[in-house]
N, C-alpha and C positions, 0 to 999 in steps of 0.2 A: 337297391343300392346297399353296399356292404359298408359297415362302420368299422374301419381299421384303427380307430383311435384307442390305444391301450388304456387311456384314462377312463373310458366308458366301460371297462371290464375290470373292476378292482379285484375280483376273486379269480381271475383267469390269468395264468402265466402266458398263454398264447391265444390271443383273441380269435385267431383264424382256425384254431383246432376245434374239432367237434368235442362234445362232452365225453363221448366214448374214448376218443384218443387221449384226452387228458386223464381219464380214469386209468387207462392202461399205463400211461406214463407214471402216475402216482403208484400204481401197483408194482411196476418195475423198480422204482426207487425204494419201496418198502422191503423188497425181497433181494435187493442187490447184495446184501451181506452174505447170503447163502453161498454165493460163488467163491467166497474166501474159505469155506469150510468143507465143501463137497465137490466132487467132480461134476462137470456139467457138459452136456452135448445138445446140440440143436436137432430137433426132429419136427416133422410136420404133424400137426394135430390130427389130420385125416389119416395118418398112418398108425393111430393108436386105437387099440381095442381094449375096452375095460372088461376084465374078467371078474364076474360077480360070484361065481359058484366054484367050489373046489373041483367039481367034476370037469368044468370048463378048463381050469388050470391044468388038470391032469391030461386032458385030451390035447391041449396046446403043447404041452411038454413032449408028449409022445410023437406029435407031428414034427416038432422042431428037432427032436432027437434023431430023426432020419437023415438030417442034413449033415 
């Protein structure tokens, strides 16, 4: 049985949201100001590759330069 009474969740703004979803909502609110100061565009996280070494950056630039 699910308890949907908000009075039983004093620290939660949305009693039916998971803790992870609430944390994501909090993070979004904290960083919302950034969009007023920098350009922003949506991308999928699985399309991101973190380049850790300068040689990786150089190789990536050389490959992209061909396009």
